[in-house]
C-alpha positions in Angstrom: -104.8 120.4 69.0 -102.0 118.3 67.1 -103.3 119.9 63.8 -102.9 123.3 65.5 -99.4 122.8 66.2 -98.3 121.3 63.1 -99.6 124.4 61.4 -98.6 126.8 63.7 -95.0 125.1 63.4 -95.4 125.4 59.2 -96.6 128.6 59.2 -94.0 130.3 61.3 -91.4 128.8 59.7 -92.6 130.1 56.4 -93.3 133.4 57.5 -90.3 133.5 59.3 -88.1 132.8 56.1 -89.9 135.1 53.7 -89.8 138.1 56.5 -86.4 137.7 58.2 -84.6 135.7 55.4 -85.7 137.8 52.8 -87.4 141.3 53.7 -85.1 141.7 56.6 -81.8 140.8 55.4 -82.4 143.4 52.4 -84.3 146.4 54.2 -83.4 146.3 58.3 -86.4 147.2 59.4 -86.9 145.4 62.8 -90.4 147.4 62.9 -92.1 145.8 59.9 -90.4 142.2 61.2 -92.4 142.4 64.4 -95.7 143.6 62.7 -95.3 140.8 59.8 -95.1 138.1 62.4 -97.6 139.3 64.8 -100.3 139.8 61.8 -99.3 136.8 60.6 -100.4 134.7 64.0 -103.3 136.9 64.7 -104.5 135.9 61.2 -103.5 132.1 61.3 -105.5 131.9 64.8 -108.5 133.7 63.9 -108.8 131.4 60.5 -108.3 128.3 62.6 -110.6 129.4 65.5 -113.4 130.7 62.8 -113.2 127.6 60.8 -114.9 125.7 63.9 -117.9 128.0 63.2 -120.2 128.4 59.9 -118.0 128.8 57.3 -119.7 131.9 55.6 -119.3 133.9 58.7 -115.4 132.6 59.3 -114.8 133.9 56.1 -116.5 136.9 56.0 -114.8 138.0 59.8 -111.5 136.9 58.4 -111.6 138.8 55.2 -113.1 141.8 56.9 -110.7 142.2 59.4 -107.7 141.5 57.1 -108.8 144.3 54.6 -110.1 146.5 57.1 -106.7 146.4 59.3 -105.1 147.3 56.0 -107.3 150.5 55.5 -107.1 151.4 58.8 -103.4 152.0 59.0 -102.7 155.9 60.2 -99.2 156.1 58.3 -98.0 155.3 54.9 -96.1 152.6 54.0 -94.0 151.6 51.0 -95.9 149.5 48.6 -93.0 146.7 49.0 -93.4 146.2 52.9 -97.5 146.5 52.0 -96.4 143.4 49.8 -94.7 141.9 52.6 -97.4 142.1 54.9 -100.1 140.8 52.5 -97.7 137.9 52.1 -97.4 137.2 55.8 -101.5 137.6 56.0 -101.8 135.2 53.2 -99.9 132.2 54.6 -101.5 132.8 57.9 -104.9 132.6 56.3 -103.5 129.7 53.9 -102.9 127.8 56.8 -105.4 128.6 59.3 -108.3 127.9 56.7 -107.3 124.7 55.1 -109.1 121.7 56.5 -108.4 118.0 56.6 -108.9 117.4 52.7 -105.6 119.7 52.2 -102.6 117.7 52.7 -99.4 118.7 54.6 -98.0 118.3 51.1 -100.2 120.6 49.3 -99.7 123.1 52.3 -95.9 122.8 52.0 -96.2 123.2 48.1 -98.7 126.6 48.2 -96.1 128.1 51.0 -93.2 127.2 49.2 -94.6 128.5 46.3 -95.1 132.0 47.6 -91.7 132.0 49.6 -89.7 131.2 46.6 -91.1 133.7 44.6 -90.7 136.4 47.1 -87.3 135.4 47.1 -86.6 135.0 44.0 -87.9 138.4 42.8 -85.9 139.9 45.8 -82.8 138.1 45.9 -82.5 136.4 42.3 -82.9 139.8 40.3 -81.3 142.7 42.5 -78.3 144.4 42.1 -77.8 145.7 45.7 -80.2 145.9 48.3 -81.7 149.2 48.8 -83.2 151.0 51.5 -85.6 153.7 51.9 -85.7 157.2 54.1 -88.5 160.0 54.1 -86.9 163.6 54.1 -88.1 167.0 53.9 -86.7 168.9 50.8 -86.5 172.3 50.3 -85.5 172.6 46.7 -88.7 172.5 45.1 -87.6 173.7 41.5 -85.5 170.4 41.4 -88.6 168.6 41.9 -89.7 169.8 38.1 -90.3 167.1 35.4 -86.9 166.7 33.5 -85.0 167.6 36.8 -84.2 164.1 38.3 -80.7 164.0 37.5 -80.1 167.5 39.2 -82.1 166.3 42.3 -80.3 163.3 42.5 -77.1 165.3 42.3 -78.0 167.5 45.2 -79.2 164.8 47.4 -75.8 162.7 46.9 -73.8 165.9 47.3 -75.8 166.6 50.7 -76.6 163.4 52.4 -73.7 161.2 50.9 -75.9 158.5 50.0 -75.8 156.4 46.8 -79.5 157.6 46.1 -81.2 155.2 43.2 -84.8 157.6 42.5 -86.5 159.8 44.8 -90.3 159.7 45.3 -92.4 162.9 46.0 -95.0 162.4 48.7 -96.5 165.7 49.6 -95.8 169.2 48.3 -96.4 172.0 50.9 -96.2 175.4 49.1 -97.0 177.2 52.4 -93.6 176.1 53.6 -91.7 175.7 50.7 -90.9 172.6 51.2 -91.5 168.6 49.8 -92.1 165.5 51.7 -90.1 163.4 49.7 -88.9 159.5 50.1 -85.1 159.0 48.9 -84.2 155.1 48.0 -80.6 154.4 47.9 -78.2 151.8 48.5 -76.7 151.4 51.6 -73.0 151.0 52.8 -72.4 152.6 49.5 -71.3 156.3 50.0 -71.1 158.9 46.8 
């Protein structure tokens, strides 16, 4: 029981740092914060409990569960959000699968390396935080290659957002509209 409590405390500390202090600070997505914490906790518990059985069965079920859940999602999420989810799951697996032969110092080092790299990439090399919002867009002629500047200018004029880039998700020629994702810098209106 003591080992589980130590692993749980270590795991929750690191996943909280990466999700709350890095991801949430930049993207303000409470739903994703909730998802990452619970995926992490469930993964940790599965790994700890399955580790008690035959190793092949435990690892097989754990990996099947992790990748099965990721593929079974119904709505598309941004690759950055998916990466944070994978980090949360990975931290849970690392802390749950590590046996008695792995010291607490080694676990601290592995967790710190993951969290530090995420923080460095997100907070250290960014000009300003970015947010994204899906939109239904009606001017298909601006989605053509070479018209990116006109598209951004139109979106800035119509929304007042500080648009950084636009990602086209789906074009529906019957409705004469496109599903796009607008990436912008919050708090800086144009």
